[in-house]
MARLO-99602 format. One line per field, with one value per atom (N, C-alpha, C): residue in one letter; atom name; x, y, z. Coordinates in steps of 0.1 Angstrom, whole numbers, plus 5000, padded with zeros to 4 digits. Layout:
// MARLO-99602
rest = (a | ...) $
atom = (CA | ...) $
c1 = (X | ...) $
c2 = (Y | ...) $
c3 = (Z | ...) $
***
This chain:
// MARLO-99602
rest = (x | x | x | x | x | x | x | x | x | x | x | x | x | x | x | x | x | x | x | x | x | x | x | x | x | x | x | x | x | x | x | x | x | x | x | x | x | x | x | x | x | x | x | x | x | x | x | x | x | x | x | x | x | x | x | x | x | x | x | x | x | x | x | x | x | x | x | x | x | x | x | x | x | x | x | x | x | x | x | x | x | x | x | x | x | x | x | x | x | x | x | x | x | x | x | x | x | x | x | x | x | x | x | x | x | x | x | x | x | x | x | x | x | x | x | x | x | x | x | x | x | x | x | x | x | x | x | x | x | x | x | x | x | x | x | x | x | x | x | x | x | x | x | x | x | x | x | x | x | x | x | x | x | x | x | x | x | x | x | x | x | x | x | x | x | x | x | x | x | x | x | x | x | x | x | x | x | x | x | x | x | x | x | x | x | x | x | x | x | x | x | x | x | x | x | x | x | x | x | x | x | x | x | x | x | x | x | x | x | x | x | x | x | x | x | x | x | x | x | x | x | x | x | x | x | x | x | x | x | x | x | x | x | x | x | x | x | x | x | x | x | x | x | x | x | x | x | x | x | x | x | x | x | x | x | x | x | x | x | x | x | x | x | x | x | x | x | x | x | x | x | x | x | x | x | x | x | x | x | x | x | x | x | x | x | x | x | x | x | x | x | x | x | x | x | x | x | x | x | x | x | x | x | x | x | x | x | x | x | x | x | x | x | x | x | x | x | x | x | x | x | x | x | x | x | x | x | x | x | x | x | x | x | x | x | x | x | x | x | x | x | x | x | x | x | x | x | x | x | x | x | x | x | x | x | x | x | x | x | x | x | x | x | x | x | x) $
atom = (N | CA | C | N | CA | C | N | CA | C | N | CA | C | N | CA | C | N | CA | C | N | CA | C | N | CA | C | N | CA | C | N | CA | C | N | CA | C | N | CA | C | N | CA | C | N | CA | C | N | CA | C | N | CA | C | N | CA | C | N | CA | C | N | CA | C | N | CA | C | N | CA | C | N | CA | C | N | CA | C | N | CA | C | N | CA | C | N | CA | C | N | CA | C | N | CA | C | N | CA | C | N | CA | C | N | CA | C | N | CA | C | N | CA | C | N | CA | C | N | CA | C | N | CA | C | N | CA | C | N | CA | C | N | CA | C | N | CA | C | N | CA | C | N | CA | C | N | CA | C | N | CA | C | N | CA | C | N | CA | C | N | CA | C | N | CA | C | N | CA | C | N | CA | C | N | CA | C | N | CA | C | N | CA | C | N | CA | C | N | CA | C | N | CA | C | N | CA | C | N | CA | C | N | CA | C | N | CA | C | N | CA | C | N | CA | C | N | CA | C | N | CA | C | N | CA | C | N | CA | C | N | CA | C | N | CA | C | N | CA | C | N | CA | C | N | CA | C | N | CA | C | N | CA | C | N | CA | C | N | CA | C | N | CA | C | N | CA | C | N | CA | C | N | CA | C | N | CA | C | N | CA | C | N | CA | C | N | CA | C | N | CA | C | N | CA | C | N | CA | C | N | CA | C | N | CA | C | N | CA | C | N | CA | C | N | CA | C | N | CA | C | N | CA | C | N | CA | C | N | CA | C | N | CA | C | N | CA | C | N | CA | C | N | CA | C | N | CA | C | N | CA | C | N | CA | C | N | CA | C | N | CA | C | N | CA | C | N | CA | C | N | CA | C | N | CA | C | N | CA | C | N | CA | C | N | CA | C | N | CA | C | N | CA | C | N | CA | C | N | CA | C | N | CA | C | N | CA | C | N | CA | C | N | CA | C | N | CA | C | N | CA | C | N | CA | C) $
c1 = (5078 | 5071 | 5056 | 5055 | 5040 | 5028 | 5011 | 5007 | 4999 | 4994 | 4975 | 4962 | 4954 | 4938 | 4936 | 4932 | 4917 | 4905 | 4895 | 4880 | 4872 | 4866 | 4847 | 4848 | 4845 | 4848 | 4840 | 4826 | 4822 | 4829 | 4832 | 4841 | 4849 | 4858 | 4870 | 4863 | 4856 | 4852 | 4841 | 4838 | 4832 | 4842 | 4851 | 4862 | 4864 | 4876 | 4879 | 4893 | 4894 | 4904 | 4913 | 4928 | 4933 | 4935 | 4940 | 4936 | 4955 | 4959 | 4963 | 4963 | 4958 | 4958 | 4967 | 4983 | 4989 | 4991 | 4995 | 5001 | 5016 | 5022 | 5038 | 5039 | 5040 | 5041 | 5055 | 5064 | 5081 | 5081 | 5070 | 5064 | 5059 | 5065 | 5052 | 5059 | 5052 | 5054 | 5048 | 5062 | 5055 | 5045 | 5038 | 5022 | 5010 | 5023 | 5009 | 5005 | 5020 | 5014 | 5004 | 5007 | 5000 | 4991 | 4983 | 4964 | 4961 | 4968 | 4957 | 4959 | 4967 | 4966 | 4950 | 4944 | 4946 | 4925 | 4926 | 4919 | 4909 | 4919 | 4913 | 4918 | 4926 | 4933 | 4944 | 4944 | 4955 | 4970 | 4981 | 4995 | 4993 | 5010 | 5009 | 5012 | 5011 | 5016 | 5000 | 4987 | 4979 | 4969 | 4976 | 4967 | 4973 | 4977 | 4988 | 4982 | 4973 | 4973 | 4961 | 4948 | 4937 | 4937 | 4947 | 4946 | 4944 | 4956 | 4957 | 4943 | 4936 | 4932 | 4919 | 4915 | 4907 | 4892 | 4903 | 4895 | 4889 | 4877 | 4873 | 4880 | 4880 | 4889 | 4905 | 4912 | 4923 | 4925 | 4912 | 4911 | 4911 | 4896 | 4897 | 4915 | 4912 | 4924 | 4936 | 4939 | 4950 | 4945 | 4933 | 4924 | 4923 | 4927 | 4923 | 4932 | 4946 | 4961 | 4964 | 4960 | 4967 | 4960 | 4945 | 4940 | 4945 | 4949 | 4961 | 4970 | 4978 | 4990 | 4988 | 4968 | 4976 | 4972 | 4961 | 4956 | 4951 | 4938 | 4923 | 4922 | 4912 | 4904 | 4895 | 4892 | 4880 | 4879 | 4875 | 4867 | 4872 | 4881 | 4881 | 4867 | 4863 | 4847 | 4835 | 4840 | 4829 | 4837 | 4850 | 4854 | 4846 | 4835 | 4830 | 4829 | 4835 | 4836 | 4831 | 4830 | 4828 | 4834 | 4831 | 4848 | 4845 | 4837 | 4838 | 4841 | 4844 | 4849 | 4858 | 4872 | 4880 | 4893 | 4904 | 4918 | 4928 | 4937 | 4955 | 4957 | 4966 | 4978 | 4989 | 4997 | 5008 | 5010 | 5013 | 5015 | 5025 | 5033 | 5050 | 5049 | 5044 | 5046 | 5054 | 5068 | 5074 | 5076 | 5078 | 5073 | 5087 | 5086 | 5096 | 5109 | 5119 | 5123 | 5123 | 5121 | 5118 | 5126 | 5139 | 5138 | 5137 | 5127 | 5125 | 5131 | 5141 | 5154 | 5163 | 5165 | 5177 | 5187 | 5197 | 5210 | 5216 | 5218 | 5221 | 5232 | 5241 | 5247 | 5244 | 5232 | 5227 | 5220 | 5233 | 5220 | 5212 | 5209 | 5191 | 5192 | 5209 | 5212 | 5211 | 5207 | 5217 | 5219 | 5232 | 5243 | 5243 | 5236 | 5237 | 5247 | 5251 | 5259 | 5244 | 5254 | 5241 | 5245 | 5232 | 5229 | 5238 | 5246 | 5251 | 5240 | 5229 | 5220 | 5219 | 5201 | 5198 | 5206 | 5204 | 5210 | 5209 | 5214 | 5217 | 5208 | 5205 | 5194 | 5198 | 5199 | 5198 | 5195) $
c2 = (4999 | 4986 | 4987 | 4973 | 4968 | 4968 | 4971 | 4966 | 4960 | 4955 | 4947 | 4958 | 4957 | 4960 | 4952 | 4950 | 4935 | 4945 | 4941 | 4949 | 4938 | 4939 | 4932 | 4923 | 4908 | 4900 | 4911 | 4911 | 4923 | 4931 | 4938 | 4950 | 4951 | 4939 | 4935 | 4927 | 4924 | 4914 | 4922 | 4939 | 4944 | 4962 | 4961 | 4969 | 4967 | 4946 | 4939 | 4944 | 4940 | 4947 | 4930 | 4930 | 4915 | 4911 | 4901 | 4900 | 4890 | 4894 | 4911 | 4921 | 4928 | 4950 | 4951 | 4960 | 4957 | 4977 | 4979 | 4995 | 4993 | 5004 | 5003 | 5019 | 5017 | 5035 | 5039 | 5024 | 5038 | 5039 | 5036 | 5039 | 5055 | 5072 | 5077 | 5088 | 5077 | 5092 | 5102 | 5112 | 5120 | 5125 | 5107 | 5113 | 5107 | 5105 | 5098 | 5110 | 5119 | 5126 | 5142 | 5138 | 5149 | 5145 | 5135 | 5128 | 5134 | 5122 | 5131 | 5137 | 5146 | 5163 | 5172 | 5167 | 5167 | 5163 | 5152 | 5146 | 5146 | 5147 | 5150 | 5160 | 5162 | 5180 | 5174 | 5160 | 5153 | 5155 | 5153 | 5151 | 5141 | 5138 | 5122 | 5119 | 5136 | 5133 | 5141 | 5143 | 5146 | 5133 | 5123 | 5109 | 5106 | 5101 | 5092 | 5095 | 5111 | 5118 | 5114 | 5116 | 5113 | 5105 | 5089 | 5077 | 5081 | 5078 | 5077 | 5083 | 5091 | 5102 | 5098 | 5080 | 5080 | 5083 | 5095 | 5106 | 5096 | 5088 | 5078 | 5085 | 5097 | 5104 | 5096 | 5097 | 5088 | 5077 | 5068 | 5055 | 5053 | 5065 | 5062 | 5067 | 5066 | 5077 | 5063 | 5057 | 5045 | 5037 | 5039 | 5030 | 5034 | 5044 | 5053 | 5043 | 5051 | 5048 | 5034 | 5026 | 5016 | 5003 | 5008 | 5004 | 5009 | 5028 | 5026 | 5021 | 5020 | 5013 | 4995 | 4991 | 4977 | 4977 | 4987 | 4989 | 4988 | 4989 | 4991 | 5004 | 5006 | 5021 | 5020 | 5031 | 5040 | 5052 | 5060 | 5080 | 5076 | 5091 | 5089 | 5090 | 5100 | 5103 | 5098 | 5085 | 5074 | 5054 | 5060 | 5047 | 5048 | 5036 | 5032 | 5022 | 5019 | 5005 | 5008 | 4993 | 4989 | 4997 | 5007 | 5005 | 4999 | 4995 | 4990 | 4968 | 4969 | 4958 | 4960 | 4968 | 4971 | 4975 | 4969 | 4974 | 4969 | 4977 | 4980 | 4971 | 4965 | 4950 | 4950 | 4949 | 4944 | 4929 | 4920 | 4905 | 4901 | 4906 | 4902 | 4911 | 4915 | 4921 | 4914 | 4922 | 4922 | 4908 | 4904 | 4889 | 4885 | 4886 | 4887 | 4876 | 4873 | 4863 | 4852 | 4838 | 4828 | 4826 | 4830 | 4830 | 4838 | 4851 | 4861 | 4872 | 4869 | 4885 | 4881 | 4871 | 4867 | 4864 | 4873 | 4872 | 4858 | 4849 | 4837 | 4833 | 4845 | 4848 | 4859 | 4856 | 4856 | 4852 | 4854 | 4845 | 4846 | 4856 | 4859 | 4875 | 4877 | 4885 | 4906 | 4908 | 4924 | 4932 | 4922 | 4932 | 4929 | 4934 | 4939 | 4930 | 4932 | 4923 | 4914 | 4904 | 4896 | 4908 | 4904 | 4910 | 4903 | 4912 | 4902 | 4906 | 4907 | 4910 | 4917 | 4926 | 4937 | 4947 | 4957 | 4974 | 4976 | 4981 | 4990 | 4999 | 5007 | 5016 | 5030 | 5038 | 5047 | 5050) $
c3 = (4957 | 4961 | 4954 | 4946 | 4941 | 4949 | 4948 | 4963 | 4950 | 4950 | 4952 | 4944 | 4944 | 4942 | 4946 | 4953 | 4957 | 4953 | 4950 | 4939 | 4940 | 4942 | 4934 | 4925 | 4927 | 4908 | 4902 | 4909 | 4894 | 4884 | 4898 | 4894 | 4880 | 4885 | 4880 | 4867 | 4869 | 4852 | 4845 | 4848 | 4839 | 4842 | 4845 | 4841 | 4829 | 4833 | 4820 | 4825 | 4841 | 4847 | 4850 | 4855 | 4857 | 4875 | 4865 | 4880 | 4890 | 4895 | 4903 | 4894 | 4903 | 4896 | 4901 | 4894 | 4909 | 4904 | 4913 | 4916 | 4921 | 4912 | 4919 | 4924 | 4934 | 4944 | 4938 | 4931 | 4928 | 4917 | 4910 | 4888 | 4889 | 4885 | 4885 | 4869 | 4862 | 4851 | 4845 | 4837 | 4830 | 4829 | 4816 | 4812 | 4823 | 4830 | 4841 | 4848 | 4859 | 4861 | 4857 | 4844 | 4838 | 4837 | 4830 | 4827 | 4838 | 4858 | 4864 | 4870 | 4862 | 4876 | 4859 | 4847 | 4845 | 4842 | 4850 | 4851 | 4864 | 4876 | 4892 | 4899 | 4889 | 4897 | 4901 | 4903 | 4915 | 4914 | 4926 | 4915 | 4930 | 4928 | 4930 | 4949 | 4958 | 4963 | 4973 | 4966 | 4962 | 4961 | 4954 | 4955 | 4968 | 4968 | 4981 | 4996 | 5001 | 5005 | 5010 | 5000 | 5001 | 4999 | 4997 | 5002 | 5018 | 5023 | 5034 | 5047 | 5039 | 5045 | 5040 | 5039 | 5036 | 5027 | 5020 | 5004 | 5000 | 4992 | 4988 | 4968 | 4966 | 4957 | 4960 | 4968 | 4963 | 4961 | 4964 | 4952 | 4943 | 4940 | 4925 | 4919 | 4923 | 4911 | 4913 | 4924 | 4919 | 4916 | 4915 | 4908 | 4894 | 4892 | 4876 | 4866 | 4873 | 4868 | 4868 | 4884 | 4878 | 4863 | 4862 | 4853 | 4836 | 4834 | 4826 | 4825 | 4831 | 4835 | 4829 | 4832 | 4831 | 4813 | 4810 | 4792 | 4792 | 4803 | 4803 | 4809 | 4794 | 4790 | 4791 | 4801 | 4814 | 4813 | 4812 | 4813 | 4827 | 4839 | 4848 | 4857 | 4852 | 4852 | 4858 | 4850 | 4850 | 4851 | 4859 | 4876 | 4885 | 4890 | 4898 | 4898 | 4913 | 4921 | 4927 | 4940 | 4953 | 4962 | 4973 | 4980 | 4993 | 4994 | 5004 | 5000 | 4991 | 4982 | 4972 | 4978 | 4981 | 4982 | 4985 | 4993 | 4985 | 4987 | 4986 | 4997 | 4987 | 5004 | 4993 | 5004 | 5002 | 5003 | 4987 | 4983 | 4991 | 4999 | 5007 | 5013 | 5025 | 5039 | 5046 | 5047 | 5060 | 5068 | 5068 | 5080 | 5092 | 5100 | 5113 | 5108 | 5118 | 5118 | 5117 | 5116 | 5117 | 5134 | 5134 | 5151 | 5163 | 5157 | 5165 | 5167 | 5158 | 5153 | 5169 | 5171 | 5188 | 5178 | 5187 | 5176 | 5180 | 5176 | 5178 | 5187 | 5193 | 5203 | 5210 | 5218 | 5229 | 5236 | 5248 | 5252 | 5262 | 5260 | 5274 | 5281 | 5288 | 5291 | 5284 | 5294 | 5289 | 5287 | 5294 | 5294 | 5311 | 5314 | 5332 | 5339 | 5348 | 5359 | 5369 | 5371 | 5380 | 5396 | 5404 | 5418 | 5426 | 5435 | 5445 | 5459 | 5462 | 5468 | 5463 | 5474 | 5477 | 5478 | 5469 | 5469 | 5482 | 5489 | 5504 | 5498 | 5512 | 5511 | 5525 | 5515 | 5524 | 5544) $
***
């Protein structure tokens, strides 16, 4: 799944990052795993857990890896950017079906039989 990194224009220009900067969660080369472990002491799982838990190191690792993939050479230890203007988004979020997901053959009933009056009480 390819995600886009949204960042401040100033950060993008200073780093020389493409627009959009893409992070592909479905790709992780051995060279990337080795480099990430060397510079951040993180595995891919660590990086994603840190991101999911709001740890800024997770965001930094994703940003660094994405920059590296885009051919932008920046040292991990020197990478700095505005966290308040940074987001990882799905550019193509799943959309609900136009018909609301209804089966065209469904006439709207639940399959229950119509009531023939009040249910007798014992």
